[in-house]
GUKOL-982729 format. One line per field, with one value per residue (C-alpha): residue in one letter; x, y, z. Coordinates in steps of 0.1 Angstrom, whole numbers, plus 5000, padded with zeros to 4 digits. Example, Ala and Ser with C-alpha at 12.3 -4.5 7.8 and 13.67 -1.06 7.14 Angstrom:
2
residuo <- (A S)
xx <- (5123 5137)
yy <- (4955 4989)
zz <- (5078 5071)
END
This chain:
886
residuo <- (M P Q M S A P G H T R R E A L R L F S A G T A A L V A G C R A P A R P I V P Y R D M P E G L V E G K P L F F A T T L P L A G A G R G V L V E S H E G R P T K V H G N P L H P A S L G A T D V F A E A A V L G L F D P A R S R A P L R G G Q P V G W G A L A Q A L G A V A A R D G A A L V T G P V G S A A M A G Q I A D L L A R H P G M R W F M H R T V T P A L E V S G V Q V W P D F D S L D A I V T I G A D P L G P G P A Q I A L A K G W S R A R R E R G L R S H A F D S G P T L T S A R A D R R M S L R P S A L P G I A G A L L A M L Q G G T A A S G P V A E A A A I L R A A G P G R A A V L G D A P A A S G T I A R I N A L L D A P I R H L R P F W Q W P G L A P A P M P E L M A E M E A G R V P A L V L L G V N P V Y D L G N A F A A A M A Q V P E R L H F G T E A D E T A A A C D W H G P L H H P L E D W S D L R A V D G T Q A L V Q P L I A P L H D S R S G Y E V L A M M L G P E P G S A F E I L R G T W A A R W G D A V E E R W R Q S L H D G V I E G T A A E V L A G P P D V A D A A A P L V E A G G F E L T Q R P S P S V L D G S F A A N A W L Q E T P D P F T K Q V W G S A A W L A P S D A Q A L G I A D G D L V E L H S D G Q G A R L P A I V V P G Q A E G C I T V H R G Y G R V A A G P I G S G V G T R V A G L G T T A T L R A T G S R A E P A R L Q A D M N Q H G R N I L P T T A T L A P T G P P P P S F Y T Q P R D G N L A W G M V I D T D A C I G C N A C I T A C Q S E N N I P V V G P D E T R R G R H M H W M R V D A Y L M E D G G H G F Q P V P C M H C E H A P C E P V C P V E A S V H D S E G L N V Q V Y N R C I G T R F C Q A N C P Y K V R R F N F F D Y A D R Q A F E N Q G A D L L Q A L R N P D V T V R A R G V M E K C T Y C V Q R I S A A R R D A K K E N R P V A E G E V V T A C Q S A C P A D A I T F G N L A D P A S A V N R A K A D P R H Y A L L E D L G T R P R T T Y L A R R V P D G K E G A)
xx <- (1567 1568 1543 1553 1541 1525 1487 1467 1481 1457 1456 1475 1503 1505 1509 1536 1555 1552 1565 1595 1602 1601 1626 1649 1646 1655 1685 1696 1695 1721 1755 1781 1806 1836 1839 1837 1870 1869 1896 1928 1938 1910 1917 1925 1894 1870 1840 1816 1783 1797 1806 1839 1842 1870 1877 1881 1872 1848 1852 1825 1834 1870 1868 1868 1842 1853 1833 1833 1823 1806 1819 1804 1829 1848 1817 1811 1774 1768 1784 1784 1798 1832 1828 1865 1865 1855 1838 1813 1813 1795 1768 1765 1747 1728 1759 1780 1751 1747 1784 1780 1755 1780 1806 1785 1768 1765 1769 1804 1832 1850 1879 1901 1889 1903 1878 1852 1872 1888 1926 1951 1965 1999 1989 1972 2003 2025 2000 2001 2039 2040 2013 2031 2063 2044 2049 2015 1998 1971 1960 1925 1914 1887 1897 1926 1922 1950 1984 1999 1982 1992 2028 2025 2011 2040 2065 2048 2049 2085 2095 2075 2076 2055 2026 1998 1973 1937 1911 1874 1850 1812 1804 1818 1816 1792 1807 1837 1839 1865 1891 1887 1868 1847 1843 1819 1825 1790 1801 1804 1774 1740 1727 1732 1719 1723 1723 1721 1740 1729 1754 1730 1725 1741 1779 1811 1806 1769 1774 1799 1779 1746 1761 1773 1741 1718 1741 1739 1702 1697 1720 1716 1685 1705 1685 1686 1672 1675 1674 1673 1657 1640 1635 1668 1675 1690 1661 1637 1654 1655 1632 1623 1628 1625 1625 1637 1655 1693 1699 1683 1706 1734 1708 1698 1735 1739 1708 1719 1754 1738 1716 1744 1764 1737 1712 1675 1649 1612 1602 1607 1629 1661 1654 1646 1678 1698 1680 1690 1726 1728 1711 1737 1765 1801 1817 1784 1768 1778 1764 1770 1767 1775 1764 1795 1776 1775 1808 1826 1797 1792 1829 1826 1795 1814 1843 1819 1803 1837 1821 1835 1845 1878 1890 1908 1928 1905 1911 1922 1950 1986 2019 2036 2006 1983 1958 1947 1910 1889 1881 1918 1919 1890 1908 1940 1921 1902 1935 1949 1977 1968 1983 1970 1945 1943 1911 1912 1879 1860 1831 1834 1816 1784 1791 1802 1782 1787 1812 1837 1830 1837 1869 1881 1875 1905 1928 1945 1949 1923 1924 1897 1898 1867 1845 1820 1821 1804 1798 1834 1846 1825 1843 1878 1900 1910 1891 1904 1883 1892 1888 1858 1868 1860 1885 1913 1942 1943 1943 1919 1915 1881 1867 1881 1916 1917 1935 1927 1937 1915 1919 1902 1874 1875 1897 1889 1858 1869 1900 1904 1933 1938 1942 1977 1987 1975 1997 2025 2022 2027 2057 2072 2092 2083 2048 2042 2011 1987 1997 2034 2028 2006 2028 2059 2042 2035 2068 2086 2066 2067 2102 2110 2075 2059 2048 2032 2015 2004 1986 1971 1958 1943 1926 1912 1903 1919 1955 1963 1976 1964 1943 1939 1960 1941 1944 1948 1914 1887 1897 1898 1872 1847 1810 1804 1779 1743 1729 1709 1674 1656 1620 1597 1625 1633 1664 1677 1692 1710 1717 1733 1707 1702 1699 1724 1746 1762 1752 1781 1756 1730 1737 1728 1693 1689 1697 1674 1646 1655 1630 1637 1632 1607 1588 1593 1601 1621 1635 1637 1640 1617 1616 1604 1581 1566 1528 1523 1543 1526 1492 1501 1513 1485 1510 1502 1522 1534 1530 1559 1578 1607 1635 1658 1691 1724 1714 1706 1672 1657 1623 1612 1580 1571 1564 1548 1568 1555 1584 1600 1609 1587 1605 1630 1632 1652 1665 1688 1719 1729 1701 1698 1727 1730 1757 1749 1739 1704 1696 1707 1705 1676 1664 1655 1668 1703 1704 1741 1743 1718 1729 1718 1687 1661 1628 1600 1574 1546 1545 1509 1521 1522 1550 1538 1567 1570 1565 1561 1541 1522 1501 1522 1492 1482 1445 1441 1450 1482 1500 1534 1529 1552 1555 1531 1504 1510 1478 1481 1481 1457 1461 1467 1435 1430 1447 1446 1484 1503 1526 1564 1580 1614 1639 1620 1628 1603 1616 1605 1617 1614 1621 1629 1613 1631 1664 1655 1670 1652 1684 1671 1701 1678 1659 1690 1705 1673 1673 1709 1704 1672 1676 1648 1644 1641 1608 1615 1595 1564 1558 1565 1537 1514 1522 1542 1575 1591 1608 1603 1612 1598 1603 1571 1573 1546 1540 1542 1520 1548 1551 1582 1587 1589 1600 1586 1603 1577 1588 1564 1548 1549 1515 1507 1471 1480 1451 1470 1470 1434 1425 1452 1434 1466 1482 1512 1511 1516 1531 1562 1572 1593 1565 1575 1548 1564 1556 1559 1568 1562 1527 1517 1493 1491 1455 1468 1441 1469 1480 1444 1439 1472 1464 1501 1505 1539 1533 1548 1536 1557 1533 1562 1594 1612 1644 1650 1632 1611 1637 1638 1663 1696 1687 1683 1718 1737 1765 1740 1733 1767 1756 1726 1727 1727 1709 1678 1654 1650 1612 1594 1564 1531 1546 1539 1569 1576 1600 1612 1631 1661 1651 1683 1703 1681 1685 1723 1725 1702 1724 1756 1740 1729 1763 1778 1750 1741 1711 1712 1730 1717 1727 1738 1710 1712 1689 1702 1682 1694 1731 1729 1712 1737 1713 1710 1672 1664 1665 1659 1660 1644 1612 1614 1645 1634 1669 1670 1675 1643 1624 1641 1630 1594 1594 1602 1573 1575 1566 1536 1522 1512 1474 1472 1434 1432 1442 1468 1494 1524 1559 1573 1566 1579 1592 1576 1595 1606 1592 1614 1596 1564 1556 1551 1580 1597)
yy <- (2380 2350 2323 2290 2271 2278 2277 2255 2220 2191 2167 2140 2165 2176 2139 2133 2164 2153 2118 2133 2156 2127 2107 2137 2141 2105 2108 2140 2123 2097 2098 2120 2104 2115 2105 2134 2134 2149 2172 2154 2182 2203 2240 2256 2269 2254 2234 2221 2240 2268 2301 2319 2357 2378 2415 2437 2472 2483 2516 2542 2574 2565 2562 2529 2514 2484 2452 2415 2393 2360 2332 2298 2273 2301 2321 2355 2357 2384 2417 2427 2458 2456 2468 2476 2500 2536 2541 2513 2504 2472 2486 2488 2508 2498 2500 2477 2452 2451 2445 2407 2411 2434 2407 2381 2405 2386 2419 2426 2432 2399 2404 2432 2447 2468 2484 2461 2429 2406 2410 2397 2416 2414 2437 2460 2461 2471 2499 2512 2512 2532 2556 2564 2575 2601 2637 2652 2619 2622 2598 2602 2585 2590 2602 2580 2567 2541 2548 2521 2536 2572 2559 2543 2576 2595 2571 2573 2611 2611 2586 2604 2641 2649 2630 2647 2633 2645 2636 2631 2633 2629 2624 2644 2631 2649 2679 2682 2720 2739 2710 2704 2675 2687 2660 2666 2650 2637 2626 2663 2676 2685 2707 2708 2731 2721 2746 2729 2699 2662 2643 2614 2612 2586 2587 2572 2590 2581 2551 2568 2600 2582 2561 2593 2612 2584 2577 2614 2614 2582 2591 2628 2638 2656 2686 2695 2721 2719 2744 2730 2731 2697 2667 2649 2621 2647 2671 2641 2635 2672 2685 2714 2719 2749 2745 2774 2780 2774 2811 2819 2797 2823 2847 2821 2817 2855 2859 2831 2846 2880 2865 2846 2878 2895 2906 2902 2888 2880 2844 2819 2791 2811 2823 2788 2775 2801 2792 2756 2765 2789 2764 2738 2761 2766 2735 2716 2729 2732 2744 2720 2733 2723 2755 2773 2806 2803 2785 2815 2826 2790 2789 2821 2807 2776 2796 2816 2785 2768 2739 2704 2697 2687 2699 2670 2667 2649 2612 2618 2643 2629 2647 2658 2649 2675 2663 2688 2695 2681 2714 2718 2684 2693 2725 2705 2679 2705 2722 2689 2688 2654 2625 2597 2593 2566 2565 2543 2534 2565 2572 2609 2605 2598 2622 2652 2644 2653 2681 2657 2631 2656 2668 2632 2624 2647 2624 2599 2570 2563 2535 2528 2504 2496 2468 2473 2484 2517 2549 2559 2525 2527 2560 2545 2524 2500 2486 2465 2449 2456 2434 2438 2450 2415 2400 2425 2434 2471 2495 2523 2554 2561 2596 2602 2591 2556 2532 2495 2466 2451 2414 2392 2369 2349 2344 2367 2354 2369 2379 2411 2430 2452 2489 2485 2461 2486 2513 2488 2481 2519 2519 2487 2468 2442 2447 2433 2418 2438 2418 2425 2462 2465 2445 2464 2497 2487 2468 2501 2517 2488 2475 2445 2444 2439 2403 2408 2440 2427 2397 2418 2444 2417 2401 2433 2450 2482 2495 2506 2541 2556 2587 2619 2649 2674 2709 2740 2754 2758 2771 2809 2812 2839 2832 2824 2843 2829 2818 2842 2830 2844 2855 2825 2801 2776 2769 2734 2711 2680 2652 2618 2591 2572 2540 2542 2571 2588 2560 2537 2513 2516 2480 2466 2453 2452 2489 2498 2482 2499 2527 2564 2572 2600 2592 2554 2555 2526 2519 2556 2592 2622 2660 2669 2699 2718 2714 2751 2751 2720 2735 2768 2749 2723 2694 2661 2631 2613 2642 2644 2677 2692 2710 2734 2746 2758 2748 2713 2696 2667 2650 2631 2626 2650 2640 2664 2662 2679 2698 2707 2744 2767 2778 2749 2716 2686 2660 2630 2621 2585 2578 2578 2555 2540 2514 2499 2464 2451 2463 2499 2510 2533 2536 2572 2604 2619 2653 2658 2684 2707 2738 2755 2771 2758 2765 2739 2731 2705 2683 2672 2635 2610 2588 2570 2563 2529 2535 2512 2537 2566 2579 2592 2606 2590 2600 2607 2571 2580 2552 2567 2585 2608 2612 2641 2620 2586 2572 2554 2517 2495 2459 2434 2418 2381 2355 2317 2317 2309 2335 2328 2311 2317 2294 2291 2311 2337 2360 2396 2429 2465 2493 2528 2552 2581 2565 2553 2575 2558 2548 2514 2495 2470 2464 2455 2434 2414 2409 2396 2374 2358 2353 2377 2381 2412 2416 2447 2479 2463 2439 2466 2488 2458 2458 2426 2436 2409 2428 2412 2445 2478 2513 2533 2571 2593 2630 2643 2670 2696 2690 2668 2631 2601 2565 2532 2499 2472 2435 2407 2414 2377 2382 2360 2361 2360 2366 2348 2315 2304 2312 2289 2257 2237 2251 2265 2295 2283 2292 2275 2268 2300 2324 2328 2330 2306 2298 2262 2265 2229 2230 2263 2260 2297 2306 2339 2339 2347 2377 2390 2386 2402 2438 2448 2437 2421 2388 2384 2360 2346 2352 2340 2321 2353 2336 2313 2306 2337 2361 2397 2404 2386 2379 2342 2337 2306 2328 2345 2311 2315 2344 2325 2320 2282 2284 2299 2281 2297 2299 2288 2301 2300 2302 2328 2342 2368 2379 2350 2369 2353 2319 2304 2325 2315 2278 2281 2298 2271 2243 2259 2263 2227 2214 2234 2225 2261 2284 2308 2339 2374 2391 2358 2361 2392 2396 2409 2441 2447 2442 2465 2494 2524 2541 2510 2514 2477 2456 2418 2392 2367 2379 2351 2366 2394 2411 2411 2443 2437 2436 2468 2484 2472 2488 2523 2547 2554 2517 2510 2484 2491 2488 2477 2480 2450 2427 2408 2410 2415 2405 2433 2466 2502 2532 2565 2594 2619 2654 2677 2696 2678 2701 2689 2700 2720)
zz <- (3214 3190 3194 3209 3179 3145 3146 3123 3130 3129 3158 3137 3129 3165 3176 3150 3162 3198 3190 3171 3200 3225 3204 3203 3240 3247 3224 3241 3276 3267 3284 3268 3244 3264 3300 3326 3346 3381 3394 3401 3424 3437 3433 3467 3485 3460 3474 3448 3450 3472 3456 3460 3465 3451 3458 3428 3416 3390 3371 3366 3347 3353 3391 3411 3434 3454 3451 3460 3431 3436 3414 3408 3393 3376 3365 3379 3388 3413 3424 3461 3478 3495 3531 3533 3504 3512 3478 3484 3522 3514 3490 3453 3426 3395 3373 3395 3398 3360 3354 3351 3323 3305 3308 3291 3266 3233 3214 3228 3203 3198 3175 3160 3127 3099 3076 3091 3082 3108 3113 3138 3168 3152 3124 3149 3170 3140 3132 3168 3168 3136 3148 3180 3161 3140 3150 3160 3167 3194 3221 3235 3268 3294 3328 3340 3375 3372 3385 3362 3331 3341 3343 3308 3294 3309 3294 3260 3260 3271 3244 3216 3224 3193 3206 3226 3251 3253 3280 3270 3299 3298 3335 3364 3399 3422 3439 3416 3410 3390 3391 3429 3445 3474 3500 3530 3564 3572 3607 3615 3596 3611 3583 3545 3519 3482 3454 3421 3434 3434 3456 3459 3421 3397 3395 3410 3443 3448 3471 3495 3497 3502 3530 3548 3542 3555 3585 3595 3590 3610 3639 3643 3622 3595 3582 3545 3521 3483 3455 3420 3386 3387 3410 3419 3443 3467 3466 3472 3505 3515 3543 3521 3484 3460 3423 3401 3368 3368 3361 3394 3415 3418 3433 3459 3469 3471 3492 3515 3519 3527 3554 3570 3571 3592 3566 3570 3547 3547 3556 3528 3516 3518 3553 3564 3548 3566 3599 3598 3589 3619 3642 3634 3645 3633 3619 3617 3584 3548 3514 3485 3449 3414 3397 3381 3383 3421 3429 3443 3465 3478 3487 3507 3525 3535 3548 3569 3583 3589 3570 3576 3540 3524 3491 3473 3442 3416 3411 3374 3382 3383 3389 3358 3335 3321 3294 3268 3263 3235 3218 3212 3195 3173 3162 3155 3134 3114 3106 3094 3120 3134 3112 3135 3163 3189 3209 3240 3257 3246 3222 3212 3179 3199 3227 3205 3174 3138 3144 3159 3133 3105 3122 3127 3090 3083 3102 3079 3104 3131 3156 3182 3212 3233 3246 3218 3182 3188 3168 3171 3160 3129 3120 3124 3102 3130 3160 3188 3215 3251 3281 3303 3338 3352 3328 3334 3357 3367 3395 3401 3423 3440 3440 3475 3462 3477 3454 3449 3426 3399 3393 3366 3377 3344 3314 3285 3266 3233 3214 3234 3251 3281 3277 3293 3265 3238 3253 3256 3219 3213 3235 3219 3211 3237 3249 3284 3299 3320 3350 3345 3339 3370 3392 3381 3389 3425 3430 3423 3452 3477 3472 3493 3508 3474 3478 3512 3502 3468 3484 3511 3487 3464 3494 3509 3477 3488 3490 3525 3530 3498 3498 3477 3483 3505 3490 3511 3503 3477 3443 3440 3412 3403 3396 3360 3339 3338 3304 3284 3275 3244 3248 3247 3253 3280 3301 3294 3320 3309 3333 3330 3329 3361 3340 3312 3325 3295 3270 3279 3295 3267 3256 3290 3290 3328 3330 3300 3320 3352 3357 3361 3398 3392 3359 3360 3323 3309 3274 3264 3273 3276 3281 3316 3317 3346 3350 3344 3312 3299 3306 3288 3258 3258 3261 3279 3288 3257 3233 3209 3212 3193 3210 3191 3207 3193 3158 3169 3172 3191 3190 3221 3242 3270 3305 3330 3362 3394 3410 3377 3376 3355 3323 3325 3307 3319 3295 3301 3281 3271 3246 3208 3202 3167 3174 3207 3196 3194 3229 3229 3193 3185 3221 3231 3216 3216 3234 3239 3211 3227 3247 3279 3264 3239 3222 3223 3198 3200 3169 3172 3173 3201 3213 3244 3268 3284 3322 3351 3371 3357 3387 3416 3435 3467 3463 3500 3510 3529 3512 3520 3554 3572 3610 3606 3589 3604 3619 3652 3649 3669 3679 3650 3637 3646 3625 3621 3619 3651 3666 3662 3692 3706 3690 3657 3625 3615 3588 3584 3568 3577 3551 3562 3537 3554 3543 3508 3481 3452 3434 3422 3433 3451 3418 3398 3427 3429 3391 3392 3423 3412 3374 3366 3328 3307 3287 3265 3259 3243 3271 3296 3280 3285 3322 3320 3336 3358 3386 3420 3437 3426 3440 3440 3438 3453 3456 3491 3507 3504 3466 3469 3461 3483 3476 3488 3479 3475 3475 3484 3517 3528 3545 3574 3561 3524 3500 3473 3490 3493 3457 3441 3430 3431 3462 3444 3467 3503 3536 3549 3585 3588 3577 3540 3514 3488 3452 3441 3405 3394 3408 3391 3362 3355 3365 3378 3405 3430 3410 3408 3446 3457 3469 3467 3430 3436 3416 3381 3354 3326 3297 3274 3278 3286 3299 3269 3236 3235 3251 3241 3213 3222 3258 3251 3238 3251 3265 3289 3306 3323 3344 3360 3397 3401 3434 3418 3394 3360 3355 3324 3304 3323 3358 3385 3404 3430 3458 3480 3506 3489 3502 3487 3511 3540 3530 3528 3563 3577 3563 3576 3611 3611 3602 3630 3655 3662 3655 3626 3638 3637 3605 3589 3562 3541 3512 3478 3481 3516 3508 3478 3494 3498 3523 3546 3543 3546 3577 3575 3602 3625 3642 3667 3682 3705 3702 3664 3645 3626 3659 3671 3638 3643 3678 3663 3667 3629 3621 3599 3575 3539 3535 3571 3571 3549 3577 3557 3585 3562 3573 3552 3570 3569 3589 3580 3567 3593 3593 3614 3642 3634 3606 3570 3548 3575)
END
């Protein structure tokens, strides 16, 4: 971090600089030269100081998730889940929460380019029209979830029969197998076995599947067993987990099928999995798998179980449209049969590497369109910036087939265009606006009811009566062959990053600083090794290793991960970008070119990863208890604080560790809501990260992982308060432990005295003059929540229970002469959680949901023996049948 001022000034020089600064400050406080004119006609629904909320849809890997976007005077500042949309049901994920930072990203592409030089859109439109008319021209898009865009592509191919359309995919929704989307009915499921699948992992189906999973667990005690090659969010929630190489997964599926058909086997994980499936009964159990080598066997198991799952047509399939695969495009380009190439919203040069770049170099005319000037843009002749989804009109299908409209929250910040307008330029001669194209598509379907249905669909954020086509049954596919592993080699599993996905979010600083759920690594990637393999090779955390696979190599640090399968390495895609702006370029290592097997060599060098938590061991302290290890609680220790009385407000929170899936949505939601700055990898390594909410990961007694979200405890007997010499840390009348920023002098005594380590100190001016990379840009001031103070250097900060939301609810209740209603105050972390793991409310109300949660037998307080009487408490993780790991 840069210093606030250069050292070595004399006292006289310092006084002179101070005087000059004071004069400039006085001059800067004068009235503006032009008068400020108030609204002549106030916009409908706008009340100064109160936000508006608009329903829209955000894309992820081509599929939509419905959201409500909070807007302050025309500035989108916060994303919330849309309770009416089945893909979000009121919750969000890390990618949706970070969308506002992507909108105001200073490194976004701002104007069209040709050969790196600015040009106008008129020249680009002429080039597109000429390209479309060339026989053999190719259009490349990602998976198309828009009905309007699918119609445009169909029109384009009909008008130009010589043109071909190719689809480039880097992320597949969970449970999409062999071109069919498997969709479980969690309301009918009592037992689930996953074989290589991660339905709770990152992707466009995560929120909906997590909602269903947690609801079944909470209401009926859903039992689950998992078989996989490394820790996943799904296996972390399973009652029992077995790690094994990917090549062994088909054998597990075969053994499970044999047992369910009447075979016998010795006791073990497969026998236990078969037992819970049988106990659930017909129509109440399912096996979910993503392993191609076991897909046929899994389909037969589900038929035997009469599993309550639907087989849907994938969101990207449209009648009469069949995109060609990318390998076919590469062959055509290498043969010189592609005269022109248009790439819309994709980055295959990064995803597919040098082979694609070399093939694309054979194409005479190359045009790229995207929100950033990425690796593919650098290899093209033309580049045109696309609108951010919060600036655009569109429509999107969810993974389950539900369609919704996308509406802009703000006028385009740069000289960008919609993807619809790019395709309209190719269709010519009169390109239409995105709104006209979208409206025309749905007007053709709705006829005379278009006006009413259009307004209702925009208001609700979902189009009524839309759903995916349900197929007759699972695809009739045979099990694929398992990979061959050479002697001394490892099987290699590649997964999308839980922080940057496939690399398309690499330029987002919030996501780069969002930790991996299991290793807590930020700002980079690593190779996960099993403890036994690391010991045999003499490799420790942070040792730099070299992977070789399919003629490609990758150097990255190793992290030893308990629960990783022996003989298997896990790596994450999305890193190693070279054209992702100052935030994403050069972070981590690209692994997309590696195959399914690899050899590993220790280099003898070190590359210490930046991690927010390195020790996941509980050291016998039972920090994250289960119902089998939960100690009985005695009466609360005495306190000087009065007990809450009926009619007063006394805020408290209960977090259910049995429901938490460790997805980190709460962390990013808190960051967005509370103007929390990014500090970068160097400050993170010094332990100076600023997150108010963290999600600790711990190893459980059965070898699995558990998660424990940790905000401020808001202790009734807070150790941070008596040590502050200026009373900056105090209690308010509603039981909140509050931080008075303008009193704080930065002694950090409170931080040292907090046993929960939830206080964060601004060692530098992270939010403004000493921000990391471009995070102090003026444009980013627009995404600040105006209801939350932006803290300065030398100030302590921490979780406030979203006091600004409490204050707003209190004011509304006072104006209406009523008490604050139950559920009226929802914290940012609570609203984001897809597993509904967080309950917040008024402890003074005996009937409140938070009091019902505290009455649960699983209730406990973190470090209860210290006598701090925290207002934030927990529910222990369930262990079925009272047996650990059963």
